[in-house]
N, C-alpha and C positions, 0 to 999 in steps of 0.2 A: 517411578517410571510407569508402573501399571496404571496409576491414576491419571497420569498425563495421556497415556494411550486411550483410556476409556473416554476422557473428556474430548480428545481430538476426534475419535470415531463418532461420538454422539453429535458433534457439530456438523459432520459431513452431510447427512440427509437434509436438514433444513437449509444448509448453505447451497446445495445443489438445486433444491426446489426454488429458492429465491432467484438463483441465476437462470434457471429454466423458465420461470414465470416472466421475467423481464418486466418492462413497463413500470407501472406504479409500484409493483411489489419489489422489484430490484432497487428502484429509486429510494423507497422508504427504508428497506432493510439496510442497504449499504450506507445511506445517509445517517441512520441511527448509529451504525458502527463508527463512522467518522466523528459523529457528535460526541460520543463517549470517549473516543480517543483524544479529542480536543480538550475535554474536561480533565483527563489525566495529564495532558501537557500543561494545562494551567496550574495544576497542583505542583508539577515539577518546577515551574518558574518561581513559585513561592518558596521552595526549598533553597533557591539560590538568591533570594532577596531581589528578584527582578520580576515581580508578579504581573502576569497578564490576566486581566479580568476574565473570569470563566464565562460570564454571559456574553461578552463581546467576542471572545475567541470561538466558542461553540456556536453562537448565533451566526457569526460570519461564515463558518463552515456550512451551516444550513443554507445560507444565502447563495454560496458558490455552487453547491450541489443543485439547488433549485434553478440557478441560471443555466447550468449545463443541460439539465433535463428539459426545461421549458423553452429555452432560447437557443441552445446550441453552444458549443465551446467557444466559437469566435466572440461571443458576447461577454465572456468571462472577464476580459480585460477591463471593460467598463465597470463591471461589478466590483472588481478588485480596486479600481480607482475610487469608487464610492466608499468602499470599506476603509480605504486608506484615509480618506477625508474624515469620515466618522470617527475613526480611531484617533486621529490628530485632535479633533474637537474635544473628545473625551479627556485626553491627557492635558489639553490646555486648561480645562477646569480643574483637573487634579493638581496641576502645578500651582494654580491660583489658590487652592486650598492648603498649600504647604507641603505637598507630596514631593519629596526630594529625589524619588526614584523614577520620575516620569520619563527620562531618556531611556533607561533600561526597560521600563514597562512598555513604552511605545514600541521599541525595537522587538522585544520578545513577543509581543502580541501579534505584530504583523508577520514575524517569522513563523509563528505557529499556524496562523491563518493561511499563509502562503504554502507552507510545506505540507500540512495535513489536509487543508481544505482544497487547494488547487490541485496538488499532485493526486490526492485520493479521489477527487471527483472525476478525474479523467477516466477512471474505470467505468463510470456511467457512460461516458462518450464511447468507450470500446463496446459496451453492451448494446448501444444504439446503432452500431454499424451493421451492415448486412452480415448475417451469420454471427452476430455478436455473442450469442450463447456459446458457440464453439470457441471463439477467440478468447473469451474470459476464461474458459476451461483450458486454455493454453497458458495464459499469464499466471494464474494462481498455481496450478500444479508444477509449472516449470520452476517457480521459486521453491516449492516444497521439495521437489526432486533434488535441486541443487543443495538445499540445506541438509537434506538427509544424507546424500552422498558425502558431503563435506564433513558432517558430524561423525559418521561411522569410520570413514577412511582416516580422518584426522585423528581420531582417538587411537587408532591402531598404528598409524605410521607417521603422524605429524611430529616433526622435530623443529621446524623453523617457524617461529611465531610470527604471525602476520601483523598483529597490532597489539602488542603485549599490554599497553596501558588501557586500551579500550576494551579488548576482549581477549584475555590471556589464553583461552582455550582454542582460539582460531589459529590455524596453521596454513602456510602456503600450500602444503601438500593436500590438505583438506579442500582448500579453495579450488585448486586445479582439478581435484577429483570430482568436485561438484560440477564443474564445467564439462568435463569429459563425460561424466555419468549422464548428465542432462542431455547432451548431444546424442549419446548412444541410445537413450531411451526414447527420445523424441520421435523417431520414425515408427517405433512400436505404438507410441501414443496416437500418431496419425492413423495408423491402421485400426486401432481400437475404436477411435471416435467414428471413423467411416463405417466400420462394421456395426457398431451400435445404432448409428443413424439409419441403417438399412433394415435392422431387425426389430427395433422398438418403435411402434407406430406413433407414440406421442412425442418423440424427439424430432425436432426440426431437422431437415436435411442439411448435411454439411455443404457450405458454399463451394462453388468450383475453385475459388481462390484458396481454399483450405488445403493446399498441397503439402506434400512431404517436405519440399524445399523450404517453403515459407515457414512451416512449423519448426523445422530444425534450425533455421537461421534465427528466428525469433527466440526460440528456447536458448540458443547460445548467448544471445545478447542479454536475455533476462538472467541467466546464470552468472554472466560477467558482472553485471551492474547491481544485482540483488543484494550483494554484500554491502554495497554503499549504504543502502537504507538500513540494514542491520547495524552497521557500525555507527551510523548517524544517531540512531536512538540510543545506542550504547554510550556515545559521547555525552548525551544529555543526562543519562542516568548516572554516569560516573561523576559528572559535574555536580549533580544534585546529591550524590552519595547515597543512592538507593539501589536496591537490587532489581526491582521491577517497577514498571510505571503504575501498577495497581494490583489488585487481587481478585478482580471480578471473575477471572477464569481459574481460580485456585492455583494449582501447581504450574499452570501456564502463565501466571502473572496477570498483567493487564492487557487490554485490547491493543494498545499501542505497541506492546511487546510482540504481539502476534502479526500485526499488519505492517511492521517496519519495512520489510522488503517488498511488500505489495505497493507501497507508495512510489518507490522508484520503478517498480515493475509496470505500473500504470503509465508512467511517463514514457518509458522505453517502448512499451507495447503500442501505445497510440502513435508515437513517432514513427515506428517501423511501418505500421499498417497504413498510415496516411502517406508515407513517402513511397512505399513500394507496392502496396496492395490496393489501396483505394485512393489514389491521388486526386480523383475528381471530388472527393469529399472534403478536401482541404478548404 
């Protein structure tokens, strides 16, 4: 536990710097995170004899992130279409060479690209919104708060297992505690961010839309749906019979282990912001 805390704390300063810098720095930093997560996913597919080519999976993730950064998220549909065609062409040749796992490989490749690349890249779209620095610092901490509340409360009081086959330690009590805890902490979070923005010169001002209501509502949705991302990656690991997606973060496992709830969080976050906060940006 001590090593896990040390590693987690050591990643916070560079992470906040990348989010604060925005622009090219955030694009490159977050894209690299998704790139290595895609490589871990490709290794998982090999364990279940449905191999997704690492170069194609990770390269497509780079393409999707670049499309969002340079062209905007509405153009990602075209990018995904091009990737689907390229993937199909690749596996046509694989089939002609005698590869009998082309159906599975084609499906798992597109699934990984879609889930990691498209969902993850939406965090870039959030950062590019007005006040994106502050909104990203809602999406990520909300997931962390929900996970932490669920972990500690679930260990102490959890009796009803939520998904015993996917994650035996998760309980409904912990899940509900994560939601309640996040909603209770969210108003304090809003006050903290607004206070910091007034007192620290180099921080951008919080946007007028960064209200306590929107922050609490968004935090609630992120707490509700964050577990979906967590259980989704757990499903892949259970199928591949591995404990972690990698070991790049030592006790924390792989990158995909750590960003599992961020993938769904990026989708929920952008959906809420475009629907209720910045409808003109749709």
